[in-house]
C-alpha positions as CSV (number, residue, x, y, z in Angstrom):
1,X,-100.6,-109.3,57.7
2,X,-101.4,-110.1,61.5
3,X,-98.2,-111.2,64.0
4,X,-98.0,-114.8,64.7
5,X,-97.3,-116.1,68.0
6,X,-98.0,-114.7,71.0
7,X,-98.6,-110.8,71.4
8,X,-95.8,-108.7,71.8
9,X,-94.9,-107.2,75.5
10,X,-98.2,-108.6,77.4
11,X,-95.7,-110.9,79.7
12,X,-93.8,-107.1,80.4
13,X,-96.7,-105.5,80.8
14,X,-98.4,-107.7,83.5
15,X,-94.9,-107.7,85.4
16,X,-94.8,-104.4,85.5
17,X,-98.3,-103.7,86.4
18,X,-97.7,-106.5,89.5
19,X,-94.4,-104.8,90.3
20,X,-95.9,-101.3,90.5
21,X,-98.9,-102.7,92.7
22,X,-96.8,-104.1,95.1
23,X,-95.0,-100.7,95.4
24,X,-97.9,-99.1,96.3
25,X,-99.0,-101.4,98.6
26,X,-96.0,-101.3,100.1
27,X,-95.9,-97.3,100.7
28,X,-99.8,-97.6,101.9
29,X,-98.5,-99.8,104.5
30,X,-95.6,-97.9,105.4
31,X,-97.5,-95.2,105.4
32,X,-100.2,-96.6,107.9
33,X,-97.5,-98.2,110.1
34,X,-96.1,-94.5,110.6
35,X,-99.0,-92.9,111.4
36,X,-100.0,-95.9,113.7
37,X,-97.0,-95.1,115.4
38,X,-97.4,-91.8,116.0
39,X,-100.8,-92.1,117.6
40,X,-98.9,-94.1,120.2
41,X,-96.3,-92.2,120.6
42,X,-98.4,-89.2,121.2
43,X,-101.3,-91.0,123.4
44,X,-98.4,-92.0,125.5
45,X,-97.1,-88.7,125.6
46,X,-100.7,-87.4,126.5
47,X,-101.0,-89.8,129.1
48,X,-97.6,-88.9,131.0
49,X,-98.3,-85.4,130.5
50,X,-101.9,-85.5,132.2
51,X,-100.6,-88.3,135.0
52,X,-97.8,-85.2,135.4
53,X,-100.9,-82.6,135.6
54,X,-103.0,-84.7,138.2
55,X,-99.5,-85.0,140.5
56,X,-98.7,-81.6,140.7
57,X,-102.7,-80.6,141.2
58,X,-102.6,-83.2,144.1
59,X,-99.2,-82.1,146.0
60,X,-100.6,-78.8,146.7
C-alpha cells in the first residue's frame, strides 16, 4: 500500500536546498568583494608607485 498524507521529507529537503543556495551565494559574494577590494588596493599602490617614480625622475 502507498503512503497516505503528504510526502515525507519534502519540507526539510526544500528548506535545506534553500539554505545551501543562500550559503553558496554568500560565499560567492564574499569572494567577489574580496577580489574587488584587493584590486582597488593594488591599483592604489601602483598609482602611488608611479607617482613616486615620476617625482624622483623629475627632481634629478
